[in-house]
Phi, psi and omega in degrees: 000142170301148185289163176279350185287159179298156177272162176304325176300310183294326176298314186302317183293313175309312178300315187296321184296312180294321179294325178289321176300318180287330173294314181292327176294329183270007176066026180256142173277167178294320178301316186293320175299312179299322181294312189287324177277329173100023180281148184280341185229136183283341185288338179300318179291316185296314177303317180297312185290334178264005178068029184255005181221154178290118189278141173269131186302321176300317179295325184284320177302317179300320178291317181294323173298314180297321183275356177072037178290145183282171192299316184297314179300311177315305177298321181292314180288336173288325176300313180297325181295318179293323174299321180296332182260005183273067179278339184286318177294317179299316181292339177297338180278350181230064186293342182255006185292133168278169180302311180298315184288329177303317181301319178287325184292320178294329181284318187289332189293143180071012177285138170265332184208136177234128174240125184230143170221137183221124182282340183228355185228152165289126178308148180309322182289353177249355191286146168282164174301315183299311183298315177304312187294315177305310181304310189295311185292316182298315186295332184295335181297331180297333190259010180296126180088000183272006173127172185283140178298156179292156176296138181076015182255027182285158183305318186297319180289327174293323175298311183293328174298312180303308180304319180299326179294328187299341182293343173304328189283338180250008184300139181243138356266005191242056180287143180286155165288122186240125175231127180229140174252119186251122171290136178308327179299330186286341180250020187268179182292343177287343185280347178161174176298160185301323181292331178286316179295321178300318179290325175297318177294323176297319178294318183295321173303320183284316177298329183288349181272349177296144183289339185256011181240125177237119181248147181222119175270140177250108181296151189300329187253020185272134182281134178259123174054224173265066178065032179284153180232106180297125188280348185200165166296141178201158173225148181239131185239128175242136193252152184302323173278106180309334180278347171286132189285133170313145182229130176254127173252118176258120181260121176251177182292324187238353179204156176240145184235124177258143174209147175242012181286120191297323182296314176297314185297320179294329173298311180289331173294322178294316182302315183299324178299312179303316182297316177295325178288331177278333183283172176292149176288174185301319181289316178294331177295323181291320175300316180296320181290322176294324179289323183289320174303314180301313185299331181272339188307307187293328185271003189259118174284170175304135186282140174237018184254311199304323178242025174216187185298142178251144173263123182283145176301146182293138177248139179268344176230148175232136180230148179282153179152188182217120176271143170248043178301129175268000000 
């Protein structure tokens, strides 16, 4: 099972926030810092403060000395720096991870709570192999002709990577509290053939019984708040370490956006509360899932999709682009 410890990516973000705070408290601009330390590029500081580069302990030590950090903070941030650079130990926990799935796995690690909403898909942490493979294969048609796939980027590898992330929900002893609002449309006939949907519904029934998982189905005609319509899929991550910043992931069809900005986060947390209030409660959701599974049972032939190749639906148009569907 993946460890409950924060990921290197999360540690980089935490370090970057602290370094920016210290620089601003010292009354220094980025240019002044670069000049006093003698770095050749201003982008080096920017990458550190935005958590986009692997931090070097010597560089971080130079910054902390310049900012006048006390010894306790100095030691704490150098410890975070070492954790932020320990990619080799981290990657041992995810031997089948593709680059895209590793990014999500790193974000999810160390979480105490995850809240997710998706208007058209079952979130990746809940998907069966068949549902995941169908989503991956069908999405790749949009990218047809846009270049060769990356090595190790085959659909089967991507499915295994997605399944590896799901161990998070049953991790002992620190599984996160997971709450998801699922639109009824995400479980409808447009999502896949009956055998794929049948297996997906069965898995959702099982996951809904986990003590740390709360699923809420949002019926298609249910009013949300004062006729509010959520514009996109999103997830909110709260971490076990209270000093690690809560993170918002806004998932689009072609790009994903991450934010730790508190005003934006609070807006999405309010929206999630509206969604949970409008959706069926956990008990009624389980009943809904059981009934929906029953309706598909008689029409469902033996599955050939969940653990084998999936056939994507035919597309009449192809467009260039890149889906980052989870």
